[in-house]
C-alpha atoms as one frame of an Amber mdcrd trajectory, in Angstrom:
protein
  -2.879 -26.922 -98.538  -2.917 -26.315-102.297  -1.759 -28.974-104.753  -1.780
 -29.219-108.616  -2.528 -32.507-110.367  -2.281 -32.953-114.203  -4.119 -35.563
-116.243  -5.418 -36.424-119.745  -9.056 -35.685-120.540 -11.406 -35.787-123.557
 -14.244 -33.517-124.656 -15.740 -35.251-127.789 -17.268 -33.023-130.420 -19.806
 -35.703-131.333 -22.021 -37.944-129.324 -20.386 -41.205-128.226 -22.611 -43.315
-130.476 -21.637 -41.221-133.484 -17.938 -41.619-132.594 -18.473 -45.359-132.382
 -20.240 -45.414-135.738 -17.394 -43.460-137.410 -14.909 -45.889-135.958 -16.854
 -48.813-137.386 -16.991 -47.152-140.829 -13.233 -46.593-140.715 -12.612 -50.259
-139.898 -14.887 -51.381-142.740 -13.090 -49.051-145.151  -9.701 -50.425-144.176
 -10.693 -54.076-144.134 -10.447 -54.729-147.986  -7.040 -53.040-148.122  -5.809
 -55.085-145.188  -7.009 -58.301-146.781  -5.352 -57.350-150.092  -2.203 -56.235
-148.309  -2.354 -52.988-150.213   0.519 -50.585-150.044  -0.103 -47.517-147.793
  -2.837 -49.201-145.721  -1.215 -48.115-142.453  -1.099 -44.522-143.588  -4.837
 -44.739-144.330  -5.360 -46.113-140.819  -3.330 -43.225-139.401  -5.462 -40.736
-141.314  -8.657 -42.252-139.933  -7.121 -42.208-136.434  -6.278 -38.517-136.768
  -9.853 -37.791-137.792 -11.259 -39.692-134.810  -8.645 -38.151-132.486  -9.509
 -34.635-133.605 -13.223 -35.361-133.010 -12.406 -36.781-129.513 -10.819 -33.395
-128.663  -8.072 -34.560-126.243  -6.965 -32.065-123.557  -4.360 -31.799-120.837
  -6.386 -31.094-117.638  -4.693 -29.610-114.568  -6.628 -29.594-111.213  -5.843
 -27.373-108.255  -6.803 -29.251-105.066  -7.260 -28.120-101.464  -6.004 -31.037
 -99.322  -7.954 -31.435 -96.060  -5.997 -32.547 -92.986  -6.823 -35.963 -91.590
  -8.367 -36.251 -88.119  -7.123 -38.557 -85.383  -9.312 -39.169 -82.306  -7.675
 -39.387 -78.876  -9.961 -41.020 -76.280  -9.041 -40.473 -72.623 -10.640 -42.813
 -70.072 -11.503 -40.968 -66.827 -13.712 -43.613 -65.215 -13.249 -44.528 -61.553
 -11.078 -47.564 -62.234  -8.383 -45.360 -63.815  -7.823 -43.770 -60.409  -6.267
 -47.006 -59.116  -2.518 -47.662 -58.910  -1.528 -44.376 -60.562  -3.298 -45.101
 -63.829  -4.870 -41.667 -63.979  -1.470 -39.979 -63.766  -0.042 -42.243 -66.460
  -2.988 -41.599 -68.767  -2.745 -37.819 -68.276   0.998 -37.841 -69.052   0.439
 -39.991 -72.150  -2.364 -37.713 -73.394  -0.118 -34.654 -73.144   2.735 -36.418
 -74.941   0.518 -37.657 -77.790  -0.995 -34.186 -78.258   2.512 -32.691 -78.491
   3.652 -35.283 -81.036   0.511 -34.956 -83.141   1.028 -31.196 -83.345   4.317
 -31.827 -85.175   2.750 -34.120 -87.801   1.713 -32.190 -90.940  -1.815 -32.463
 -92.261  -3.077 -34.056 -89.031  -5.702 -32.704 -86.649  -6.012 -34.324 -83.205
  -9.350 -34.250 -81.431  -9.604 -35.322 -77.796 -12.683 -36.769 -76.093 -12.923
 -37.701 -72.396 -15.042 -40.638 -71.213 -16.348 -39.965 -67.709 -18.064 -42.197
 -65.182 -21.279 -43.780 -66.519 -23.280 -44.311 -63.338 -24.059 -47.979 -62.757
 -23.348 -49.086 -66.344 -19.580 -49.488 -66.098 -17.148 -47.778 -68.476 -18.920
 -46.855 -71.740 -15.757 -46.281 -73.762 -17.136 -47.321 -77.142 -20.244 -45.172
 -76.629 -17.923 -42.191 -76.195 -16.006 -43.102 -79.353 -19.217 -43.510 -81.354
 -20.511 -40.102 -80.277 -17.202 -38.435 -81.163 -17.049 -40.145 -84.576 -20.459
 -38.741 -85.453 -18.778 -35.349 -85.957 -15.821 -36.660 -88.007 -16.137 -37.377
 -91.767 -15.114 -40.968 -92.416 -13.023 -39.830 -95.415 -10.801 -37.863 -93.028
 -10.547 -40.320 -90.109  -6.910 -41.333 -89.675  -7.308 -43.516 -86.596  -8.402
 -43.760 -82.959  -6.011 -43.805 -80.003  -7.582 -44.939 -76.710  -5.826 -44.314
 -73.395  -7.635 -46.698 -71.035  -7.158 -49.499 -68.526  -8.999 -51.787 -70.940
 -12.075 -52.234 -68.765 -14.669 -51.232 -71.360 -18.061 -52.741 -70.566 -19.651
 -51.918 -73.916 -17.009 -53.444 -76.204 -18.721 -56.775 -76.845 -21.339 -55.492
 -79.309 -19.679 -52.239 -80.418 -19.041 -51.673 -84.149 -15.515 -51.159 -85.476
 -14.524 -47.486 -85.723 -13.685 -47.698 -89.458  -9.999 -46.837 -88.930  -7.100
 -48.341 -86.952  -7.884 -48.494 -83.206  -4.778 -48.337 -81.030  -5.327 -49.164
 -77.349  -2.632 -47.902 -74.981  -2.868 -49.356 -71.464  -1.007 -47.990 -68.423
   0.868 -50.407 -66.208   2.243 -53.824 -67.079   0.737 -57.260 -67.748   0.348
 -59.921 -65.069  -1.832 -57.978 -62.596  -3.892 -59.839 -59.974  -6.993 -58.868
 -58.043  -9.122 -60.395 -55.267 -12.787 -59.554 -55.130 -15.671 -60.328 -52.809
 -18.917 -60.920 -54.667 -22.427 -61.126 -53.209 -24.078 -64.090 -54.894 -27.364
 -63.991 -53.007 -28.617 -61.742 -50.205 -32.203 -61.298 -48.982 -33.519 -57.780
 -48.643 -35.720 -58.661 -45.656 -35.535 -60.982 -42.673 -37.961 -62.034 -39.944
 -37.098 -60.621 -36.530 -36.014 -63.436 -34.225 -34.861 -65.645 -37.091 -31.707
 -65.904 -39.165 -31.084 -65.260 -42.846 -28.452 -66.757 -45.075 -26.062 -64.851
 -47.317 -24.180 -66.486 -50.162 -20.884 -64.893 -51.132 -17.884 -65.806 -53.273
 -14.230 -64.787 -52.931 -12.455 -64.882 -56.293  -8.815 -64.364 -57.259  -8.444
 -62.949 -60.785  -5.323 -63.323 -62.898  -3.807 -66.223 -60.933  -4.867 -69.258
 -62.932  -6.937 -71.826 -61.047  -7.815 -70.267 -57.657  -7.602 -72.439 -54.554
  -7.107 -72.265 -50.806  -8.871 -70.281 -48.096  -9.164 -66.577 -47.307  -9.931
 -64.818 -44.036 -13.402 -63.267 -44.047 -14.329 -60.582 -41.495 -18.026 -59.967
 -40.730 -19.312 -56.852 -38.927 -22.942 -56.220 -38.045 -24.093 -52.717 -37.065
 -20.721 -51.816 -35.603 -20.586 -54.823 -33.270 -17.231 -56.562 -32.652 -16.148
 -58.325 -35.857 -16.415 -62.059 -36.406 -13.732 -63.793 -38.461 -14.024 -67.062
 -40.344 -12.302 -68.863 -43.210 -13.956 -68.922 -46.639 -12.933 -70.959 -49.697
 -11.539 -69.153 -52.737 -13.390 -69.715 -55.975 -16.440 -71.389 -54.398 -19.666
 -70.114 -52.872 -19.669 -69.645 -49.108 -22.769 -69.357 -46.902 -23.052 -67.041
 -43.898 -25.829 -67.101 -41.291 -26.922 -63.706 -39.945 -29.417 -63.460 -37.043
 -32.004 -60.660 -37.300 -32.456 -59.345 -33.782 -34.485 -56.151 -34.344 -36.762
 -54.387 -36.756 -35.439 -51.898 -39.263 -32.216 -52.021 -41.274 -29.333 -54.247
 -40.217 -26.063 -53.316 -41.934 -23.667 -56.182 -42.648 -20.091 -55.418 -43.757
 -17.980 -58.200 -45.267 -14.231 -57.887 -45.776 -11.953 -60.431 -47.478  -8.297
 -60.391 -46.470  -5.887 -58.758 -48.920  -4.068 -60.991 -51.369  -0.325 -60.261
 -51.609   0.430 -58.311 -54.774  -3.164 -57.547 -55.763  -3.745 -54.306 -57.587
  -6.271 -52.875 -55.077  -8.438 -53.874 -52.097 -11.361 -51.700 -53.176 -13.484
 -54.681 -54.223 -12.457 -56.835 -51.248 -15.347 -55.344 -49.271 -19.102 -55.603
 -49.679 -22.020 -54.173 -47.749 -25.480 -55.712 -47.388 -28.516 -54.090 -45.780
 -31.210 -56.441 -44.477 -34.459 -54.935 -43.221 -35.829 -56.718 -40.187 -39.588
 -57.168 -40.276 -41.861 -58.864 -37.817 -43.694 -62.004 -38.719 -47.431 -61.999
 -38.409 -48.144 -59.999 -35.259 -50.094 -61.841 -32.587 -52.539 -59.503 -30.834
 -54.844 -60.357 -27.932 -57.900 -58.064 -27.698 -60.055 -58.439 -24.593 -63.191
 -56.279 -24.515 -65.182 -55.695 -21.382 -68.890 -55.072 -21.491 -70.154 -54.348
 -25.026 -70.149 -50.699 -26.049 -70.437 -48.596 -29.217 -66.691 -48.431 -29.851
 -65.910 -52.115 -29.507 -66.014 -52.801 -33.249 -63.533 -49.986 -33.883 -60.699
 -52.001 -32.387 -61.702 -55.202 -34.123 -62.043 -53.576 -37.557 -58.693 -51.853
 -37.194 -56.800 -54.988 -36.210 -58.569 -57.274 -38.680 -57.866 -54.886 -41.565
 -54.129 -55.521 -41.257 -53.251 -58.816 -43.021 -50.093 -59.111 -40.911 -52.053
 -59.325 -37.649 -53.284 -62.566 -36.106 -56.066 -61.380 -33.819 -57.482 -63.267
 -30.838 -60.550 -61.400 -29.584 -62.662 -62.113 -26.530 -65.656 -60.090 -25.339
 -66.913 -60.533 -21.791 -70.652 -60.945 -22.397 -71.459 -62.634 -19.117 -69.575
 -61.414 -16.070 -69.527 -63.718 -13.019 -71.978 -61.626 -10.982 -74.705 -62.204
 -13.569 -76.234 -65.638 -13.227 -79.650 -66.564 -14.526 -79.334 -70.186 -13.409
 -79.046 -71.423 -17.017 -77.419 -74.899 -17.007 -73.845 -74.861 -18.351 -74.634
 -77.482 -20.985 -77.214 -75.103 -22.476 -74.916 -72.037 -22.698 -73.704 -71.099
 -26.185 -70.978 -68.766 -24.872 -67.326 -69.814 -24.882 -65.712 -69.949 -21.487
 -62.977 -67.338 -21.092 -59.647 -69.346 -21.218 -57.966 -67.358 -18.457 -55.137
 -69.728 -17.626 -54.365 -70.470 -21.290 -54.110 -66.788 -22.232 -52.527 -65.171
 -19.201 -50.212 -67.859 -17.936 -49.434 -70.518 -20.529 -49.316 -68.434 -23.751
 -49.018 -64.838 -22.623 -45.489 -64.547 -24.047 -46.761 -65.580 -27.483 -48.537
 -62.249 -27.980 -46.826 -59.139 -29.337 -49.562 -56.835 -28.048 -52.342 -57.077
 -25.468 -55.273 -54.661 -25.795 -57.701 -54.250 -22.874 -60.751 -52.354 -24.094
 -62.956 -51.135 -21.209 -61.946 -54.191 -19.234 -62.965 -54.164 -15.561 -61.672
 -56.378 -12.758 -64.795 -58.344 -11.916 -63.111 -61.452 -10.685 -62.394 -62.874
 -14.128 -58.657 -62.422 -13.729 -57.168 -63.416 -10.397 -54.383 -61.239  -9.053
 -51.744 -63.727 -10.176 -52.773 -63.315 -13.817 -52.813 -59.522 -13.576 -49.338
 -59.781 -12.105 -48.373 -61.937 -15.086 -49.488 -59.117 -17.424 -47.335 -56.642
 -15.498 -44.334 -58.983 -15.722 -45.075 -59.499 -19.418 -44.760 -55.735 -19.948
 -41.545 -55.434 -17.928 -40.052 -58.269 -19.946 -40.609 -56.520 -23.274 -44.324
 -56.872 -23.936 -46.758 -54.220 -25.157 -49.992 -53.221 -23.392 -52.705 -50.835
 -24.619 -55.606 -49.815 -22.415 -58.656 -47.906 -23.665 -60.721 -47.100 -20.593
 -64.140 -45.730 -19.806 -66.122 -45.075 -16.612 -65.103 -48.467 -15.199 -61.527
 -47.149 -14.797 -62.724 -44.780 -12.055 -64.897 -47.332 -10.251 -64.230 -50.043
  -7.702 -63.406 -52.580 -10.429 -60.668 -50.376 -11.932 -57.492 -52.058 -13.130
 -55.644 -49.276 -11.347 -56.563 -51.027  -8.088 -54.943 -54.324  -9.088 -51.331
 -55.518  -9.382 -51.459 -54.056 -12.890 -51.192 -50.558 -11.400 -47.415 -51.014
 -11.184 -47.093 -50.559 -14.961 -49.828 -47.936 -15.514 -48.649 -44.361 -16.205
 -51.638 -42.723 -14.430 -54.107 -43.227 -11.600 -57.746 -42.116 -11.940 -59.046
 -39.377  -9.721 -61.683 -40.351  -7.182 -65.188 -39.114  -6.723 -67.268 -36.920
  -8.957 -64.201 -35.306 -10.575 -63.027 -38.604 -12.086 -65.260 -38.439 -15.164
 -65.544 -35.381 -17.405 -68.830 -35.376 -19.305 -69.425 -32.868 -22.075 -68.239
 -31.954 -25.545 -64.540 -31.258 -26.109 -62.083 -31.466 -28.969 -59.048 -33.697
 -28.406 -55.786 -31.793 -28.749 -52.081 -32.472 -29.000 -49.786 -31.402 -26.185
 -46.560 -29.449 -26.859 -44.699 -32.688 -26.225 -47.095 -34.518 -28.527 -46.232
 -32.139 -31.353 -42.730 -33.602 -31.181 -43.624 -37.223 -30.528 -43.699 -39.403
 -33.707 -46.981 -41.020 -32.620 -48.924 -37.739 -32.752 -46.662 -35.395 -34.754
 -47.983 -34.648 -38.223 -51.318 -36.422 -37.832 -53.797 -35.405 -40.558 -55.567
 -32.269 -39.330 -53.223 -31.898 -36.340 -53.038 -28.344 -34.978 -50.011 -26.149
 -35.351 -48.325 -24.962 -32.141 -50.645 -22.503 -30.405 -53.706 -23.474 -32.458
 -56.806 -25.441 -31.493 -57.450 -28.867 -32.980 -59.982 -29.097 -35.795 -60.932
 -32.718 -35.108 -64.438 -33.901 -34.224 -65.678 -33.622 -30.662 -65.722 -36.329
 -28.006 -68.094 -36.317 -25.041 -66.421 -38.241 -22.237 -62.940 -38.451 -20.741
 -61.379 -39.753 -17.555 -59.412 -37.428 -15.329 -56.256 -39.028 -14.035 -53.088
 -38.210 -12.180 -50.207 -38.766 -14.633 -47.225 -40.244 -12.793 -44.884 -41.310
 -15.619 -44.541 -41.354 -19.369 -45.422 -38.647 -21.861 -48.864 -37.083 -22.245
 -49.079 -36.613 -26.035 -52.810 -35.770 -26.246 -54.967 -33.673 -23.937 -58.641
 -33.565 -23.104 -60.912 -31.011 -21.468 -59.087 -28.454 -19.393 -55.695 -29.722
 -20.575 -56.018 -33.040 -18.734 -54.016 -36.001 -20.114 -55.902 -37.950 -22.757
 -53.229 -40.279 -24.215 -50.160 -41.328 -22.233 -47.230 -43.347 -23.562 -44.736
 -44.912 -21.188 -41.782 -47.293 -21.140 -41.770 -49.858 -18.346 -38.685 -52.019
 -18.093 -38.173 -53.520 -21.519 -41.810 -53.047 -22.526 -44.247 -50.260 -23.305
 -47.689 -49.129 -22.180 -50.268 -46.823 -23.787 -53.267 -45.497 -21.855 -56.202
 -43.862 -23.698 -58.365 -42.065 -21.088 -61.548 -42.005 -23.171 -63.813 -44.510
 -24.867 -65.107 -42.099 -27.537 -62.437 -42.423 -30.259 -64.990 -44.479 -32.187
 -66.822 -41.207 -32.984 -63.998 -40.313 -35.386 -64.528 -43.544 -37.335 -68.185
 -42.575 -37.832 -67.235 -39.118 -39.155 -69.046 -37.368 -36.306 -68.512 -33.589
 -36.312 -65.930 -33.940 -39.092 -64.249 -37.018 -37.649 -60.524 -37.395 -37.137
 -57.474 -39.582 -37.877 -58.715 -42.523 -35.827 -57.165 -45.331 -37.893 -53.808
 -43.581 -38.307 -53.566 -42.700 -34.615 -54.371 -46.221 -33.445 -51.978 -47.680
 -36.013 -49.164 -45.467 -34.756 -49.911 -46.312 -31.128 -49.815 -50.048 -31.860
 -46.605 -49.779 -33.887 -44.920 -47.645 -31.229 -45.859 -50.215 -28.604 -44.251
 -52.929 -30.730 -41.069 -50.855 -31.107 -41.207 -50.055 -34.800 -37.996 -48.060
 -35.524 -39.675 -45.241 -37.459 -41.726 -44.290 -34.369 -38.916 -44.063 -31.820
 -39.145 -40.710 -30.044 -35.417 -40.554 -29.211 -33.595 -41.771 -32.261 -30.684
 -41.170 -34.608 -31.010 -42.494 -38.149 -28.796 -42.428 -41.206 -29.567 -43.508
 -44.734 -27.920 -43.112 -48.121 -29.900 -42.107 -51.186 -28.479 -41.062 -54.561
 -24.975 -40.671 -53.141 -26.137 -38.479 -50.216 -25.939 -39.365 -46.520 -29.129
 -38.134 -44.828 -28.859 -37.812 -41.015 -31.894 -37.290 -38.796 -31.981 -36.847
 -35.036 -35.390 -37.045 -33.355 -35.956 -35.942 -29.764 -38.696 -34.808 -27.383
 -36.467 -32.130 -25.895 -36.457 -28.630 -27.341 -32.719 -28.187 -26.982 -30.563
 -28.647 -30.051 -28.750 -32.016 -30.000 -24.970 -32.147 -29.805 -22.826 -32.285
 -32.905 -22.668 -35.604 -34.674 -19.517 -37.448 -35.642 -19.528 -38.971 -39.119
 -16.983 -41.702 -39.829 -16.488 -42.569 -43.493 -15.610 -46.106 -44.660 -11.951
 -45.107 -45.049 -11.794 -43.876 -41.434 -12.099 -40.148 -42.130 -13.888 -38.434
 -39.205 -16.015 -35.292 -39.603 -17.876 -33.380 -36.884 -20.847 -31.211 -37.783
 -23.977 -29.677 -36.232 -27.500 -30.577 -37.299 -30.051 -28.172 -38.744 -33.520
 -27.854 -37.113 -36.348 -29.273 -39.255 -39.328 -28.810 -36.906 -41.490 -31.299
 -34.984 -38.578 -32.430 -32.816 -36.313 -33.250 -35.757 -32.823 -32.099 -36.755
 -31.304 -33.100 -40.071 -28.144 -32.812 -42.148 -27.161 -34.068 -45.599 -23.685
 -34.582 -46.998 -22.077 -36.330 -49.941 -21.359 -40.040 -49.457 -19.835 -41.334
 -52.669 -17.411 -43.684 -50.934 -18.716 -47.283 -50.806 -18.853 -49.037 -47.463
 -20.363 -48.494 -44.012 -20.844 -44.926 -42.779 -21.081 -44.467 -38.997 -22.917
 -41.547 -37.371 -22.819 -40.918 -33.607 -24.000 -38.153 -31.294 -22.099 -39.538
 -28.305 -25.090 -41.530 -27.045 -26.650 -43.128 -30.087 -25.053 -44.608 -33.155
 -26.515 -45.166 -36.608 -25.093 -46.989 -39.596 -25.759 -46.577 -43.301 -24.533
 -48.750 -46.133 -23.264 -47.155 -49.332 -23.054 -49.572 -52.212 -20.589 -48.971
 -55.007 -21.946 -46.286 -57.337 -20.746 -48.288 -60.318 -20.486 -51.975 -59.337
 -19.364 -53.012 -62.826 -16.455 -50.606 -62.537 -14.978 -52.358 -59.501 -15.880
 -55.920 -60.501 -12.386 -56.374 -61.993  -9.736 -53.803 -61.105  -6.964 -55.200
 -63.291  -5.762 -53.338 -66.358  -6.771 -55.833 -69.030  -6.538 -55.601 -72.849
  -8.910 -58.540 -73.399 -12.224 -56.615 -73.712 -10.895 -54.313 -76.468  -8.608
 -56.853 -78.136 -11.019 -58.102 -80.846 -11.987 -54.553 -81.866  -8.386 -53.358
 -82.052  -7.190 -56.326 -84.084 -10.248 -56.266 -86.354  -9.621 -52.616 -87.224
  -5.965 -53.202 -88.074  -4.855 -51.433 -84.893  -2.821 -52.593 -81.932  -2.735
 -53.050 -78.138   0.287 -52.215 -76.045   1.328 -51.376 -72.483   2.782 -47.946
 -71.773   3.970 -48.380 -68.176   3.787 -45.061 -66.342   2.970 -43.193 -69.544
   6.570 -42.708 -70.723   6.760 -45.791 -72.960   4.778 -44.279 -75.790   5.109
 -45.400 -79.424   5.915 -42.941 -82.197   3.189 -41.618 -84.504   3.577 -42.415
 -88.222   1.440 -41.774 -91.276   0.823 -44.710 -93.570  -1.065 -45.298 -96.810
  -4.357 -47.221 -96.776  -3.813 -50.969 -96.822  -0.351 -50.784 -95.250   0.609
 -52.096 -91.806  -0.656 -49.709 -89.115   1.654 -50.645 -86.244   5.214 -51.718
 -85.592   7.296 -52.579 -82.565   7.954 -48.921 -81.722   5.278 -47.030 -83.632
   1.582 -46.831 -84.378   0.223 -45.725 -87.737  -2.409 -43.193 -88.651  -3.922
 -43.575 -92.112  -3.195 -40.930 -94.793  -6.498 -40.393 -96.609  -5.627 -37.503
 -98.984  -9.158 -36.179 -98.813  -9.466 -32.986-100.878 -11.706 -30.542-102.708
 -11.035 -29.220-106.258 -10.643 -25.426-106.278  -9.688 -24.916-109.962  -9.358
 -26.702-113.379  -7.197 -25.669-116.380  -7.622 -27.472-119.774  -5.020 -27.284
-122.656  -6.157 -28.818-126.026  -3.597 -31.376-127.284  -4.914 -31.509-130.932
  -6.241 -28.111-132.054  -8.088 -27.897-135.376  -5.254 -26.339-137.408  -2.795
 -28.981-136.202  -5.234 -31.802-136.860  -5.881 -30.501-140.401  -2.177 -30.219
-141.177  -1.450 -33.725-139.910  -4.414 -35.144-141.779  -3.393 -33.533-145.089
   0.199 -34.641-144.631  -0.829 -38.202-143.910  -3.195 -38.278-146.879  -0.455
 -36.982-149.169   1.972 -39.630-147.962  -0.630 -42.337-148.434  -1.364 -41.157
-152.040   2.299 -41.100-152.984   2.830 -44.536-151.382  -0.036 -46.128-153.186
   0.798 -44.380-156.516   4.195 -46.085-156.924
């Protein structure tokens, strides 16, 4: 817009110091006449003034200005909390109405910026305003209008915008909200023990909270447990950890009448069950080259408490040495296999032969230990095919194979251990370093002895010469058994013929025996990472598993097939932005995954609240007001700087009058001919006055 502004200007013909000197001379020349009160002194003064005025060269200056429109910033909050109780609809309606009204205001440009979700940092409203103001000249900023629920988590240290900030909040004052807050929750728990959670139920917007609230506790989809919890005080909950792996705990506080939303009434905690120090009993038979392999492996794990016995003197060997001169420790048979057998998580029998050391009742105790949930690992050599074989004792009831008899029982000669087709799918042997691909030969180092056996149960995951079973894994009752039909795995640890994954294989076998969740061969797992629900089904069968049913925290049910991923695995990934417990089932197995709130600050207080932005709005000369459903909007008015910027029914936007000068016209007010005429006339009048 063009505008013309007139004003008085000067363009002196002499330097300022010369003008000042002439003025001083004029005053000195007039001073004697003033003191003598001479006639015509004022005419002399006028003559001097005309001279100085002509030298000052006064002009009438007219500027043509281009007025720039002021800019108002409209900030629209689109964070997750604005989706509650119809706030998003109210904000959208208000934004449209303000844009329409601003379009009718002359010399005003409205710029709109949207503040989206800020991850886990809450609503960053002031960050959005600061970024938008970087593109607006401060001389043109008329004001900032923020459409928000007031929950700005960066307002405490934010600078003032430099213009009136008007905060318009949907809804009405007096809102209440109940929230469930996790005060303290351990990430891990010892299997067989209990952990303690500390939570707090808080009522916001109701003055001093008091009373009790119903708290519902669900663990891995089990029937819920309900108890009363105090409001406004910490409450402790005891959770037993019954298995390894993740345990998902869902907590739900009962709804408070009139609260704005129940979104933050729920909380989810995932506790990973871990075993305490594992107690392992290793009993070695007669000394052999591979005995140290087992000891080194088990002693290298700091979480293993190892009890190791080696039978150096079997009963049939007696050199008549007196007992008081023997330095060997007597084998505590009764202590280990009757009194404390249940204290061990794993029993390893390494080339152990039945030479009368263990009576039948103790071998039967080992079998019952396995059926009751224990773990047994046997690494056998030639003794397994002889008359002292454990397969000829009460322990045979839990063994997955029986040795062949006669000369065919022991295979002597070089061979490379391989993985069976079933082993390529089993988590114990699938993906071992250097493992062969289907149809390929193993590239591991050679062994030179294996036992031939008749496999009667379990899964043969490794094979020896001629495709005979080499490693069998079996479930017996509640427990598990592993049978290694060779005593030459120690060659891998020495790097013979290229070696092999000895430590990794034995570690996996031991962990499978102790029921570590990641090594379950038939399993369904679900986990949530970066807002994605990752489903994995693992199976030894080649057939595709049935479709899975996914139940979201809000009860929405989705059925979908899984995609093959090789090595006995099927997977599927889908978005899981909704906080809470997700349930995945294939009809037989069920898995749970906990999705925490993507932005916990955003749901910490779901009330529409002007308090966080109040100091900034008042400090900038702006205002805060409620707009209901978006229809109760104030009028937009322009006001001069320094004037009130808000009234009962209106909000003000500053009028800055920022401009650029496009043209200047100068008209001399005292041209030379006029100045000369006036000066001569004044001098003539002064002469005549003084001559009388």
